[in-house]
N, CA, C and O of each residue as an XYZ file, in Angstrom:
892
protein
N       0.866     -1.196      0.000
C       0.000      0.000      0.000
C       0.893      1.233      0.000
O       1.351      1.649      1.064
N       1.152      1.825     -1.148
C       2.140      2.873     -1.284
C       1.773      4.133     -0.530
O       2.655      4.889     -0.121
N       0.466      4.375     -0.336
C       0.063      5.581      0.351
C       0.438      5.580      1.821
O       0.291      6.601      2.492
N       0.932      4.426      2.350
C       1.318      4.373      3.751
C       2.425      5.368      4.061
O       2.547      5.825      5.198
N       3.247      5.714      3.044
C       4.330      6.661      3.273
C       3.795      8.039      3.631
O       4.509      8.845      4.228
N       2.529      8.320      3.270
C       1.942      9.622      3.528
C       1.019      9.623      4.735
O       0.234     10.556      4.905
N       1.095      8.604      5.570
C       0.236      8.527      6.745
C       0.486      9.725      7.649
O       1.628     10.026      7.996
N      -0.579     10.398      8.023
C      -0.513     11.554      8.914
C      -0.841     11.134     10.340
O      -1.472     10.098     10.548
N      -0.420     11.926     11.326
C      -0.756     11.588     12.713
C      -2.242     11.387     12.946
O      -2.633     10.536     13.745
N      -3.077     12.159     12.256
C      -4.526     12.034     12.439
C      -5.064     10.706     11.931
O      -6.208     10.353     12.218
N      -4.247      9.957     11.173
C      -4.654      8.653     10.635
C      -4.344      7.502     11.590
O      -4.612      6.344     11.270
N      -3.786      7.811     12.751
C      -3.249      6.773     13.634
C      -3.949      6.755     14.989
O      -4.158      7.795     15.612
N      -4.306      5.556     15.427
C      -4.800      5.345     16.786
C      -3.867      4.387     17.510
O      -3.432      3.385     16.943
N      -3.564      4.694     18.748
C      -2.770      3.818     19.598
C      -3.701      3.195     20.638
O      -4.307      3.901     21.445
N      -3.808      1.876     20.611
C      -4.619      1.140     21.572
C      -3.703      0.618     22.673
O      -2.704     -0.047     22.399
N      -4.051      0.926     23.916
C      -3.259      0.490     25.060
C      -4.133     -0.372     25.971
O      -4.948      0.170     26.719
N      -3.986     -1.703     25.929
C      -4.707     -2.555     26.871
C      -4.125     -2.346     28.267
O      -2.909     -2.231     28.425
N      -4.981     -2.297     29.265
C      -4.505     -1.862     30.569
C      -5.136     -2.649     31.706
O      -6.356     -2.797     31.779
N      -4.290     -3.147     32.585
C      -4.729     -3.765     33.841
C      -3.788     -3.306     34.943
O      -2.659     -3.785     35.046
N      -4.257     -2.377     35.763
C      -3.485     -1.850     36.894
C      -2.147     -1.268     36.463
O      -1.087     -1.738     36.876
N      -2.214     -0.230     35.619
C      -1.000      0.441     35.150
C      -1.013      1.931     35.508
O      -0.428      2.743     34.791
N      -1.670      2.293     36.603
C      -1.777      3.706     36.967
C      -0.416      4.362     37.150
O      -0.252      5.545     36.849
N       0.554      3.611     37.635
C       1.870      4.179     37.864
C       2.665      4.423     36.606
O       3.552      5.277     36.592
N       2.367      3.689     35.540
C       3.123      3.799     34.292
C       2.450      4.664     33.242
O       3.128      5.280     32.420
N       1.133      4.717     33.258
C       0.401      5.397     32.185
C       0.791      6.859     31.972
O       0.911      7.280     30.822
N       0.996      7.653     33.027
C       1.352      9.055     32.760
C       2.597      9.189     31.885
O       2.614     10.000     30.959
N       3.619      8.417     32.161
C       4.837      8.482     31.354
C       4.623      8.006     29.938
O       5.145      8.597     28.992
N       3.844      6.920     29.782
C       3.566      6.392     28.446
C       2.778      7.402     27.622
O       3.131      7.688     26.477
N       1.723      7.935     28.198
C       0.858      8.854     27.462
C       1.572     10.158     27.120
O       1.283     10.774     26.094
N       2.502     10.579     27.973
C       3.239     11.813     27.706
C       4.141     11.691     26.486
O       4.503     12.698     25.877
N       4.507     10.454     26.122
C       5.430     10.242     25.006
C       4.730      9.846     23.703
O       5.392      9.643     22.685
N       3.409      9.736     23.724
C       2.687      9.430     22.478
C       2.891     10.576     21.499
O       2.679     11.731     21.868
N       3.294     10.300     20.270
C       3.503     11.388     19.305
C       2.272     12.263     19.143
O       1.138     11.785     19.186
N       2.513     13.537     18.960
C       1.423     14.516     18.850
C       0.517     14.188     17.664
O       0.991     13.874     16.572
N      -0.775     14.266     17.895
C      -1.756     14.062     16.839
C      -2.345     12.676     16.771
O      -3.362     12.474     16.108
N      -1.728     11.703     17.447
C      -2.278     10.353     17.463
C      -3.475     10.297     18.413
O      -3.475     10.943     19.461
N      -4.478      9.531     18.044
C      -5.591      9.229     18.951
C      -5.150      8.104     19.880
O      -4.469      7.170     19.455
N      -5.536      8.195     21.142
C      -5.172      7.165     22.116
C      -6.416      6.588     22.765
O      -7.255      7.325     23.283
N      -6.535      5.270     22.736
C      -7.621      4.574     23.418
C      -7.001      3.643     24.454
O      -6.274      2.714     24.102
N      -7.285      3.887     25.719
C      -6.874      2.989     26.789
C      -8.060      2.092     27.118
O      -9.149      2.578     27.425
N      -7.846      0.789     27.053
C      -8.922     -0.157     27.355
C      -8.655     -0.742     28.740
O      -7.714     -1.510     28.935
N      -9.494     -0.365     29.685
C      -9.327     -0.796     31.071
C      -9.950     -2.170     31.254
O     -11.151     -2.356     31.054
N      -9.111     -3.137     31.640
C      -9.532     -4.523     31.763
C      -9.633     -4.923     33.240
O      -8.943     -5.827     33.712
N     -10.524     -4.210     33.954
C     -10.809     -4.488     35.372
C      -9.703     -4.012     36.324
O      -9.391     -4.685     37.307
N      -9.122     -2.865     36.029
C      -8.126     -2.303     36.936
C      -8.766     -1.911     38.265
O      -9.931     -1.515     38.317
N      -7.988     -2.028     39.329
C      -8.465     -1.641     40.661
C      -7.639     -0.495     41.241
O      -7.833     -0.112     42.395
N      -6.719      0.053     40.447
C      -5.813      1.077     40.965
C      -6.091      2.469     40.409
O      -5.263      3.369     40.552
N      -7.262      2.655     39.770
C      -7.590      3.966     39.219
C      -6.959      4.256     37.870
O      -6.839      5.417     37.478
N      -6.551      3.209     37.152
C      -5.918      3.407     35.845
C      -6.794      4.207     34.890
O      -6.297      5.074     34.171
N      -8.087      3.925     34.878
C      -8.982      4.619     33.952
C      -8.988      6.119     34.219
O      -8.935      6.922     33.287
N      -9.053      6.489     35.478
C      -9.074      7.908     35.835
C      -7.756      8.576     35.463
O      -7.740      9.707     34.978
N      -6.658      7.873     35.691
C      -5.346      8.408     35.325
C      -5.271      8.628     33.815
O      -4.797      9.669     33.359
N      -5.738      7.653     33.044
C      -5.702      7.771     31.585
C      -6.525      8.966     31.107
O      -6.073      9.728     30.253
N      -7.716      9.130     31.650
C      -8.557     10.277     31.260
C      -7.886     11.592     31.615
O      -7.924     12.548     30.840
N      -7.276     11.637     32.785
C      -6.621     12.867     33.228
C      -5.459     13.255     32.336
O      -5.061     14.419     32.294
N      -4.920     12.289     31.627
C      -3.794     12.558     30.733
C      -4.210     12.557     29.262
O      -3.374     12.395     28.373
N      -5.511     12.741     29.015
C      -5.981     13.008     27.666
C      -6.392     11.834     26.816
O      -6.733     12.019     25.648
N      -6.375     10.629     27.357
C      -6.746      9.456     26.567
C      -8.243      9.196     26.638
O      -8.890      9.503     27.639
N      -8.781      8.630     25.574
C     -10.131      8.081     25.632
C     -10.048      6.748     26.364
O      -9.081      6.006     26.195
N     -11.049      6.443     27.170
C     -11.016      5.222     27.964
C     -12.245      4.378     27.677
O     -13.370      4.878     27.666
N     -12.017      3.099     27.448
C     -13.099      2.141     27.308
C     -12.927      1.091     28.391
O     -11.818      0.855     28.870
N     -14.022      0.467     28.772
C     -13.961     -0.589     29.768
C     -14.312     -1.916     29.115
O     -15.298     -2.016     28.385
N     -13.498     -2.938     29.381
C     -13.789     -4.288     28.918
C     -13.736     -5.199     30.141
O     -12.652     -5.533     30.621
N     -14.912     -5.604     30.649
C     -14.925     -6.415     31.869
C     -14.528     -7.868     31.667
O     -14.180     -8.548     32.633
N     -14.572     -8.360     30.432
C     -14.165     -9.743     30.194
C     -12.647     -9.816     30.287
O     -11.957     -9.166     29.502
N     -12.106    -10.596     31.235
C     -10.657    -10.607     31.436
C      -9.913    -11.166     30.237
O     -10.417    -12.033     29.522
N      -8.700    -10.655     30.027
C      -7.846    -11.194     28.981
C      -7.248    -10.110     28.115
O      -7.924     -9.158     27.725
N      -5.956    -10.268     27.816
C      -5.259     -9.315     26.951
C      -5.978     -9.163     25.605
O      -6.205     -8.051     25.129
N      -6.328    -10.298     25.008
C      -6.999    -10.248     23.720
C      -8.340     -9.546     23.773
O      -8.721     -8.857     22.827
N      -9.063     -9.716     24.879
C     -10.343     -9.029     25.045
C     -10.153     -7.521     25.014
O     -10.892     -6.799     24.344
N      -9.145     -7.057     25.753
C      -8.896     -5.621     25.807
C      -8.440     -5.082     24.451
O      -8.918     -4.041     24.001
N      -7.524     -5.786     23.810
C      -7.033     -5.340     22.507
C      -8.166     -5.294     21.486
O      -8.317     -4.305     20.770
N      -8.958     -6.355     21.418
C     -10.036     -6.418     20.428
C     -11.044     -5.285     20.631
O     -11.534     -4.706     19.661
N     -11.346     -4.976     21.869
C     -12.261     -3.871     22.154
C     -11.720     -2.566     21.594
O     -12.457     -1.789     20.988
N     -10.426     -2.327     21.798
C      -9.826     -1.109     21.280
C      -9.781     -1.069     19.765
O      -9.998     -0.020     19.159
N      -9.502     -2.207     19.156
C      -9.457     -2.271     17.685
C     -10.823     -1.933     17.095
O     -10.924     -1.154     16.147
N     -11.873     -2.526     17.663
C     -13.221     -2.269     17.139
C     -13.645     -0.817     17.316
O     -14.469     -0.313     16.553
N     -13.089     -0.148     18.313
C     -13.435      1.256     18.556
C     -12.601      2.220     17.723
O     -12.876      3.420     17.706
N     -11.592      1.710     17.038
C     -10.695      2.553     16.247
C     -11.371      3.022     14.974
O     -11.965      2.223     14.250
N     -11.285      4.320     14.698
C     -11.903      4.887     13.495
C     -10.874      5.402     12.501
O     -11.242      5.922     11.447
N      -9.601      5.267     12.815
C      -8.548      5.698     11.898
C      -8.091      4.528     11.037
O      -8.314      3.376     11.410
N      -7.459      4.791      9.897
C      -7.042      3.688      9.016
C      -5.870      2.873      9.548
O      -5.683      1.731      9.128
N      -5.082      3.426     10.456
C      -3.925      2.731     11.006
C      -4.083      2.590     12.511
O      -4.515      3.519     13.194
N      -3.727      1.422     13.015
C      -3.828      1.185     14.455
C      -2.519      0.593     14.968
O      -1.910     -0.262     14.325
N      -2.104      1.063     16.130
C      -0.935      0.537     16.828
C      -1.407     -0.038     18.158
O      -2.307      0.512     18.792
N      -0.810     -1.126     18.572
C      -1.101     -1.693     19.891
C       0.183     -1.651     20.701
O       1.227     -2.126     20.255
N       0.097     -1.078     21.893
C       1.270     -0.845     22.719
C       0.935     -1.158     24.164
O      -0.145     -0.809     24.639
N       1.854     -1.815     24.876
C       1.650     -2.063     26.299
C       1.714     -0.751     27.076
O       2.363      0.207     26.658
N       1.028     -0.731     28.212
C       0.976      0.485     29.022
C       1.906      0.476     30.208
O       1.730      1.267     31.135
N       2.905     -0.409     30.203
C       3.757     -0.561     31.382
C       5.032      0.274     31.353
O       5.830      0.224     32.288
N       5.225      1.042     30.283
C       6.388      1.899     30.199
C       7.659      1.215     29.732
O       8.719      1.841     29.711
N       7.579     -0.046     29.361
C       8.784     -0.771     28.951
C       9.204     -0.460     27.519
O      10.339     -0.734     27.130
N       8.288      0.113     26.731
C       8.588      0.450     25.341
C       8.244      1.909     25.091
O       7.275      2.426     25.647
N       9.024      2.564     24.267
C       8.903      3.999     24.046
C       7.951      4.289     22.881
O       8.224      3.871     21.755
N       6.847      4.990     23.125
C       5.919      5.314     22.035
C       6.542      6.150     20.921
O       6.009      6.205     19.812
N       7.660      6.794     21.210
C       8.303      7.616     20.177
C       8.930      6.769     19.071
O       9.394      7.305     18.065
N       8.945      5.459     19.253
C       9.423      4.567     18.191
C       8.317      4.204     17.199
O       8.586      3.583     16.171
N       7.088      4.584     17.501
C       5.968      4.227     16.631
C       6.056      4.843     15.232
O       5.762      4.147     14.261
N       6.447      6.117     15.080
C       6.487      6.670     13.716
C       7.360      5.876     12.750
O       7.006      5.729     11.580
N       8.495      5.362     13.220
C       9.350      4.565     12.334
C       8.667      3.264     11.951
O       8.800      2.802     10.818
N       7.929      2.665     12.897
C       7.202      1.446     12.579
C       6.087      1.726     11.578
O       5.850      0.941     10.661
N       5.413      2.841     11.763
C       4.335      3.212     10.842
C       4.888      3.442      9.440
O       4.253      3.071      8.452
N       6.066      4.051      9.352
C       6.687      4.273      8.042
C       6.952      2.956      7.323
O       6.911      2.900      6.094
N       7.222      1.901      8.080
C       7.481      0.589      7.473
C       6.244     -0.015      6.820
O       6.356     -0.971      6.053
N       5.064      0.530      7.115
C       3.850      0.030      6.455
C       3.860      0.303      4.959
O       3.059     -0.267      4.218
N       4.766      1.176      4.506
C       4.864      1.441      3.063
C       5.128      0.164      2.281
O       4.735      0.046      1.120
N       5.803     -0.801      2.927
C       6.104     -2.047      2.226
C       5.650     -3.281      2.963
O       6.115     -4.383      2.673
N       4.743     -3.114      3.920
C       4.339     -4.239      4.766
C       2.852     -4.180      5.074
O       2.205     -3.139      4.951
N       2.334     -5.331      5.479
C       0.960     -5.391      5.969
C       0.910     -5.306      7.495
O      -0.079     -4.860      8.076
N       1.995     -5.743      8.123
C       2.070     -5.762      9.582
C       3.506     -5.488      9.988
O       4.438     -6.082      9.445
N       3.680     -4.587     10.943
C       4.999     -4.273     11.479
C       4.988     -4.592     12.964
O       4.123     -4.119     13.701
N       5.948     -5.395     13.403
C       6.013     -5.781     14.808
C       7.369     -5.377     15.385
O       8.367     -5.286     14.671
N       7.377     -5.139     16.686
C       8.606     -4.754     17.345
C       9.350     -5.956     17.896
O       8.752     -6.860     18.480
N      10.664     -5.955     17.703
C      11.528     -6.956     18.331
C      12.213     -6.283     19.515
O      13.030     -5.380     19.336
N      11.884     -6.716     20.700
C      12.399     -6.081     21.906
C      13.892     -6.362     22.080
O      14.324     -7.514     22.113
N      14.658     -5.293     22.188
C      16.098     -5.391     22.429
C      16.359     -4.868     23.843
O      16.249     -3.665     24.081
N      16.701     -5.747     24.781
C      16.871     -5.313     26.172
C      17.966     -4.252     26.303
O      19.053     -4.388     25.742
N      17.659     -3.206     27.048
C      18.620     -2.162     27.329
C      19.314     -2.434     28.659
O      18.888     -3.298     29.425
N      20.367     -1.706     28.921
C      21.127     -1.923     30.151
C      20.205     -1.790     31.373
O      19.453     -0.824     31.501
N      20.283     -2.774     32.252
C      19.484     -2.758     33.467
C      18.083     -3.324     33.306
O      17.319     -3.373     34.270
N      17.738     -3.754     32.093
C      16.390     -4.283     31.864
C      16.196     -5.596     32.621
O      17.028     -6.499     32.542
N      15.109     -5.686     33.340
C      14.769     -6.913     34.058
C      13.767     -7.705     33.217
O      12.554     -7.516     33.314
N      14.312     -8.593     32.392
C      13.487     -9.468     31.554
C      13.816    -10.885     31.991
O      14.851    -11.423     31.598
N      12.953    -11.504     32.800
C      13.289    -12.808     33.392
C      13.675    -13.837     32.343
O      13.145    -13.858     31.232
N      14.616    -14.690     32.729
C      15.125    -15.695     31.806
C      14.009    -16.608     31.303
O      13.985    -16.961     30.124
N      13.089    -16.991     32.182
C      12.010    -17.884     31.748
C      11.129    -17.221     30.698
O      10.621    -17.886     29.795
N      10.948    -15.907     30.818
C      10.134    -15.193     29.833
C      10.864    -15.076     28.497
O      10.263    -15.235     27.434
N      12.171    -14.795     28.562
C      12.960    -14.711     27.329
C      12.976    -16.064     26.610
O      12.817    -16.136     25.392
N      13.170    -17.124     27.384
C      13.230    -18.460     26.804
C      11.911    -18.821     26.129
O      11.898    -19.332     25.009
N      10.804    -18.552     26.816
C       9.498    -18.872     26.243
C       9.235    -18.088     24.975
O       8.725    -18.638     23.999
N       9.578    -16.805     24.976
C       9.392    -15.972     23.806
C      10.236    -16.477     22.635
O       9.756    -16.564     21.505
N      11.497    -16.808     22.918
C      12.393    -17.286     21.853
C      11.913    -18.615     21.276
O      12.006    -18.842     20.070
N      11.403    -19.486     22.135
C      10.917    -20.792     21.685
C       9.756    -20.638     20.712
O       9.737    -21.261     19.651
N       8.795    -19.810     21.080
C       7.618    -19.630     20.228
C       7.997    -18.911     18.935
O       7.501    -19.266     17.866
N       8.864    -17.910     19.018
C       9.288    -17.196     17.810
C      10.013    -18.125     16.845
O       9.833    -18.034     15.631
N      10.836    -19.025     17.395
C      11.535    -19.986     16.533
C      10.543    -20.881     15.801
O      10.743    -21.212     14.633
N       9.482    -21.268     16.486
C       8.449    -22.094     15.862
C       7.757    -21.332     14.722
O       7.431    -21.914     13.687
N       7.539    -20.044     14.919
C       6.939    -19.229     13.863
C       7.846    -19.170     12.637
O       7.370    -19.202     11.502
N       9.138    -19.085     12.867
C      10.062    -19.003     11.729
C      10.117    -20.321     10.966
O      10.153    -20.328      9.736
N      10.122    -21.430     11.689
C      10.275    -22.718     11.006
C       8.967    -23.197     10.375
O       8.975    -23.739      9.270
N       7.854    -23.002     11.063
C       6.584    -23.529     10.552
C       5.904    -22.587      9.572
O       5.281    -23.032      8.608
N       6.021    -21.270      9.816
C       5.282    -20.310      8.991
C       6.181    -19.390      8.174
O       5.688    -18.539      7.434
N       7.502    -19.555      8.302
C       8.453    -18.742      7.547
C       8.291    -17.253      7.835
O       8.537    -16.420      6.962
N       7.883    -16.918      9.043
C       7.769    -15.520      9.421
C       9.122    -15.023      9.932
O       9.754    -15.696     10.746
N       9.572    -13.868      9.473
C      10.888    -13.357      9.869
C      10.832    -12.632     11.218
O      11.162    -11.449     11.304
N      10.416    -13.345     12.265
C      10.237    -12.695     13.564
C      11.039    -13.411     14.647
O      11.271    -14.618     14.584
N      11.453    -12.630     15.639
C      12.201    -13.153     16.780
C      11.528    -12.762     18.092
O      12.101    -12.940     19.167
N      10.325    -12.237     18.001
C       9.563    -11.796     19.163
C       8.088    -12.008     18.835
O       7.718    -12.171     17.672
N       7.261    -12.004     19.859
C       5.835    -12.272     19.643
C       5.036    -10.983     19.497
O       3.820    -10.981     19.686
N       5.700     -9.905     19.167
C       4.978     -8.695     18.798
C       4.322     -7.974     19.947
O       3.106     -7.784     19.939
N       5.109     -7.559     20.957
C       4.546     -6.817     22.082
C       4.027     -5.456     21.642
O       3.161     -4.877     22.298
N       4.545     -4.949     20.546
C       4.019     -3.728     19.928
C       3.876     -4.018     18.443
O       4.757     -4.621     17.830
N       2.760     -3.584     17.871
C       2.515     -3.892     16.464
C       1.727     -2.774     15.803
O       0.994     -2.033     16.458
N       1.894     -2.668     14.487
C       1.249     -1.625     13.695
C       0.679     -2.265     12.441
O       1.352     -3.057     11.783
N      -0.562     -1.923     12.110
C      -1.170     -2.465     10.899
C      -2.335     -1.569     10.492
O      -2.594     -0.534     11.105
N      -3.030     -1.997      9.442
C      -4.203     -1.253      8.984
C      -5.450     -1.806      9.668
O      -5.662     -3.017      9.726
N      -6.251     -0.912     10.173
C      -7.364     -1.291     11.045
C      -8.329     -2.256     10.370
O      -8.672     -3.293     10.939
N      -8.762     -1.926      9.173
C      -9.756     -2.767      8.508
C      -9.192     -4.147      8.215
O      -9.893     -5.149      8.360
N      -7.942     -4.205      7.809
C      -7.326     -5.499      7.516
C      -7.235     -6.354      8.773
O      -7.457     -7.564      8.722
N      -6.908     -5.730      9.900
C      -6.804     -6.471     11.148
C      -8.161     -7.032     11.569
O      -8.256     -8.185     11.991
N      -9.189     -6.233     11.456
C     -10.527     -6.715     11.811
C     -10.929     -7.872     10.899
O     -11.467     -8.879     11.360
N     -10.664     -7.720      9.607
C     -11.026     -8.768      8.646
C     -10.223    -10.047      8.848
O     -10.664    -11.119      8.435
N      -9.061     -9.955      9.472
C      -8.232    -11.138      9.708
C      -8.918    -12.118     10.647
O      -8.664    -13.321     10.587
N      -9.793    -11.604     11.522
C     -10.631    -12.475     12.341
C      -9.937    -13.168     13.498
O     -10.221    -14.334     13.774
N      -9.026    -12.473     14.188
C      -8.362    -13.070     15.354
C      -9.400    -13.323     16.443
O     -10.174    -12.427     16.781
N      -9.422    -14.532     16.992
C     -10.460    -14.910     17.947
C      -9.973    -15.074     19.385
O     -10.784    -15.058     20.311
N      -8.661    -15.233     19.588
C      -8.145    -15.445     20.938
C      -8.377    -14.193     21.772
O      -8.115    -13.077     21.323
N      -8.868    -14.388     22.981
C      -9.140    -13.252     23.856
C      -8.266    -13.282     25.107
O      -8.502    -12.539     26.060
N      -7.262    -14.143     25.092
C      -6.340    -14.231     26.217
C      -4.938    -13.818     25.748
O      -4.802    -12.999     24.839
N      -3.915    -14.378     26.362
C      -2.553    -13.978     26.023
C      -2.092    -14.522     24.677
O      -1.034    -14.127     24.187
N      -2.862    -15.417     24.072
C      -2.500    -15.947     22.767
C      -2.842    -15.037     21.604
O      -2.545    -15.365     20.456
N      -3.471    -13.882     21.884
C      -3.898    -12.980     20.811
C      -2.766    -12.596     19.850
O      -2.927    -12.758     18.640
N      -1.626    -12.093     20.345
C      -0.598    -11.662     19.389
C      -0.031    -12.804     18.554
O       0.369    -12.599     17.408
N       0.003    -13.996     19.121
C       0.498    -15.136     18.355
C      -0.496    -15.547     17.279
O      -0.105    -15.823     16.145
N      -1.780    -15.591     17.624
C      -2.774    -15.928     16.605
C      -2.759    -14.904     15.483
O      -2.930    -15.256     14.316
N      -2.557    -13.649     15.826
C      -2.459    -12.620     14.803
C      -1.329    -12.927     13.826
O      -1.512    -12.824     12.613
N      -0.165    -13.305     14.348
C       0.961    -13.619     13.481
C       0.688    -14.857     12.624
O       1.021    -14.875     11.439
N       0.089    -15.878     13.209
C      -0.221    -17.096     12.461
C      -1.219    -16.791     11.349
O      -1.024    -17.204     10.206
N      -2.271    -16.078     11.678
C      -3.267    -15.739     10.651
C      -2.668    -14.841      9.565
O      -3.002    -14.976      8.388
N      -1.791    -13.937      9.962
C      -1.133    -13.081      8.978
C      -0.297    -13.918      8.005
O      -0.304    -13.676      6.798
N       0.417    -14.901      8.545
C       1.223    -15.773      7.686
C       0.351    -16.556      6.719
O       0.651    -16.638      5.528
N      -0.732    -17.132      7.234
C      -1.634    -17.926      6.388
C      -2.271    -17.056      5.305
O      -2.503    -17.511      4.186
N      -2.548    -15.807      5.653
C      -3.168    -14.893      4.691
C      -2.174    -14.320      3.689
O      -2.559    -13.600      2.768
N      -0.903    -14.636      3.869
C       0.100    -14.148      2.931
C       0.544    -12.716      3.170
O       1.075    -12.070      2.266
N       0.333    -12.216      4.372
C       0.746    -10.861      4.687
C       2.268    -10.734      4.665
O       2.992    -11.682      4.969
N       2.727     -9.559      4.304
C       4.129     -9.217      4.447
C       4.343     -8.661      5.855
O       3.761     -7.643      6.229
N       5.180     -9.341      6.620
C       5.418     -8.952      8.012
C       6.846     -8.440      8.148
O       7.797     -9.101      7.729
N       6.984     -7.271      8.731
C       8.289     -6.656      8.962
C       8.541     -6.552     10.459
O       7.653     -6.184     11.228
N       9.759     -6.882     10.861
C      10.146     -6.766     12.266
C      11.158     -5.630     12.404
O      12.119     -5.544     11.640
N      10.932     -4.769     13.379
C      11.841     -3.637     13.635
C      12.317     -3.706     15.078
O      11.519     -3.915     15.991
N      13.614     -3.532     15.280
C      14.160     -3.510     16.630
C      13.641     -2.302     17.414
O      13.600     -1.185     16.898
N      13.250     -2.543     18.658
C      12.834     -1.458     19.543
C      13.505     -1.643     20.898
O      13.780     -2.766     21.319
N      13.758     -0.547     21.560
C      14.381     -0.610     22.883
C      13.388     -1.159     23.897
O      12.211     -0.797     23.895
N      13.878     -2.035     24.761
C      13.028     -2.649     25.788
C      13.674     -2.416     27.145
O      14.835     -2.759     27.365
N      12.900     -1.827     28.048
C      13.380     -1.508     29.383
C      12.464     -2.136     30.420
O      11.391     -2.642     30.089
N      12.884     -2.102     31.647
C      12.032     -2.601     32.718
C      10.768     -1.756     32.804
O      10.797     -0.553     32.545
N       9.671     -2.387     33.164
C       8.426     -1.635     33.360
C       8.671     -0.560     34.409
O       9.481     -0.741     35.318
N       7.973      0.550     34.279
C       8.219      1.679     35.164
C       7.456      1.595     36.476
O       7.767      2.324     37.417
N       6.464      0.718     36.553
C       5.700      0.539     37.794
C       4.888     -0.742     37.669
O       4.704     -1.266     36.571
N       4.402     -1.243     38.810
C       3.509     -2.389     38.797
C       4.231     -3.698     38.549
O       5.456     -3.781     38.631
N       3.438     -4.723     38.242
C       3.957     -6.071     38.071
C       3.435     -6.669     36.776
O       2.289     -6.437     36.393
N       4.279     -7.440     36.103
C       3.874     -8.105     34.873
C       2.807     -9.153     35.152
O       2.889     -9.890     36.135
N       1.802     -9.214     34.276
C       0.736    -10.198     34.431
C       1.090    -11.522     33.766
O       0.436    -12.531     34.028
N       2.102    -11.540     32.919
C       2.475    -12.758     32.201
C       3.886    -13.191     32.558
O       4.091    -14.284     33.086
N       4.867    -12.327     32.268
C       6.266    -12.732     32.396
C       6.845    -12.523     33.786
O       8.009    -12.842     34.027
N       6.055    -11.998     34.691
C       6.577    -11.716     36.016
C       6.817    -12.938     36.870
O       7.459    -12.835     37.915
N       6.323    -14.092     36.461
C       6.533    -15.316     37.226
C       6.656    -16.493     36.275
O       6.122    -16.451     35.167
N       7.355    -17.550     36.694
C       7.428    -18.749     35.833
C       6.050    -19.309     35.517
O       5.809    -19.773     34.403
N       5.135    -19.269     36.496
C       3.789    -19.792     36.257
C       3.071    -18.991     35.180
O       2.390    -19.560     34.328
N       3.224    -17.663     35.218
C       2.597    -16.833     34.193
C       3.140    -17.139     32.818
O       2.395    -17.187     31.840
N       4.459    -17.346     32.746
C       5.066    -17.688     31.462
C       4.577    -19.038     30.960
O       4.275    -19.191     29.776
N       4.500    -20.015     31.855
C       4.020    -21.342     31.465
C       2.597    -21.264     30.930
O       2.270    -21.896     29.926
N       1.757    -20.493     31.599
C       0.374    -20.339     31.134
C       0.338    -19.692     29.753
O      -0.443    -20.093     28.890
N       1.189    -18.691     29.554
C       1.218    -18.019     28.256
C       1.680    -18.972     27.161
O       1.095    -19.002     26.078
N       2.731    -19.754     27.436
C       3.217    -20.704     26.441
C       2.142    -21.742     26.124
O       1.986    -22.157     24.975
N       1.411    -22.152     27.146
C       0.318    -23.101     26.919
C      -0.711    -22.504     25.971
O      -1.162    -23.170     25.040
N      -1.083    -21.244     26.207
C      -2.031    -20.573     25.314
C      -1.446    -20.456     23.902
O      -2.143    -20.665     22.909
N      -0.155    -20.117     23.833
C       0.496    -19.964     22.540
C       0.486    -21.282     21.764
O       0.189    -21.305     20.569
N       0.813    -22.377     22.451
C       0.960    -23.649     21.737
C      -0.381    -24.156     21.202
O      -0.423    -24.891     20.215
N      -1.473    -23.759     21.856
C      -2.786    -24.122     21.324
C      -3.013    -23.486     19.959
O      -3.702    -24.036     19.099
N      -2.415    -22.312     19.786
C      -2.580    -21.574     18.536
C      -1.627    -22.059     17.465
O      -2.020    -22.258     16.315
N      -0.366    -22.252     17.847
C       0.672    -22.493     16.851
C       0.816    -23.955     16.460
O       1.186    -24.260     15.326
N       0.523    -24.877     17.402
C       0.578    -26.301     17.103
C       1.999    -26.860     17.032
O       2.182    -28.052     16.786
């Protein structure tokens, strides 16, 4: 889609799925590039995340059905711009890297971030191992040029909705990649800086049990 090179800020929505990220959201929202629409989807937070997001200029939606995929899907359906980005709200990734990812849509259907740990980053070994294992499976089985499961991703809104991702738990980003491969999408991976979350606790990678549960969800999708 050659017109992707001319994407304007007003054409972009950033969806941030959120569960108890009140401590991180102010920093994340402050770094969103000017002109982007921001939708924070509150997935049963108990720490006032929704109020914090509103106070910092974001639109807020509530999704009471638990699950990362539930929150992401709600935000995608509410997006009215042609381009949508999905970004975690924990402060571990810099929103200022989004414009470069969006520029890559000029030659791609989907752009995903490959997290590159920065000095001092606390990325537990069990989480790194699980991520690498699943990414390797994507490369061998689906020939996708990825080394990460897409913690941040950019694509065209209508195409994403039409792709029909059904997972509403932590397997959502993996199913997206699998469906993209089957559909013949061109997928581009871009290195992004990855730092420790700025507040709160990880819901997936913060414990070996969380990682095991995520891998279990992933393997149901990838086979």
